[in-house]
C-alpha positions, -999 to 999 in steps of 0.1 A, spaced: 0 0 0 13 34 -9 1 63 12 2 87 -17 -18 65 -42 -38 43 -18 -45 6 -25 -39 -10 -58 -68 -26 -75 -54 -61 -67 -50 -52 -30 -86 -38 -30 -100 -69 -46 -80 -92 -22 -92 -73 9 -128 -73 -4 -127 -111 -7 -110 -114 27 -130 -90 48 -161 -83 27 -178 -49 23 -175 -22 50 -211 -23 60 -233 -33 90 -264 -53 80 -296 -38 92 -316 -60 115 -353 -62 106 -376 -68 135 -412 -78 131 -435 -48 140 -458 -71 160 -429 -83 180 -420 -46 187 -456 -40 199 -455 -72 221 -423 -60 238 -443 -30 251 -461 -55 274 -428 -69 287 -413 -53 318 -420 -47 355 -448 -22 352 -467 -41 325 -463 -73 346 -478 -55 376 -508 -43 356 -512 -77 340 -512 -93 374 -537 -68 386 -560 -77 356 -557 -113 366 -565 -106 402 -595 -84 392 -608 -112 370 -603 -137 399 -624 -115 421 -651 -112 395 -645 -76 387 -646 -78 350 -652 -41 343 -622 -31 364 -601 -57 346 -612 -44 312 -604 -8 322 -569 -17 334 -562 -38 303 -576 -11 281 -552 15 297 -523 -9 294 -531 -15 257 -536 22 251 -502 30 266 -485 3 246 -501 16 214 -491 52 221 -455 42 229 -453 20 198 -466 47 174 -444 74 190 -413 52 186 -422 45 149 -426 82 142 -394 91 159 -374 64 140 -391 73 107 -380 109 110 -344 102 121 -318 106 93 -304 74 79 
């Protein structure tokens, strides 16, 4: 390699074969999996446990309200994250 002229074509080809392209492959994640992850964590677990306890006590309306709020929060968080990543420069 010459610092003034750079790599020769042969060196460039050899390095391309040896190391590959200088790129990081983008990981595609299923959008439904991203949404499901919004229900994973300490706070969602507490609310999910509360929904189960309310159902066990026969309080269906309260369980539906809590589940509705949990789902609404997950949906808002998911859409905000998608908008933020869609606007970020690539």
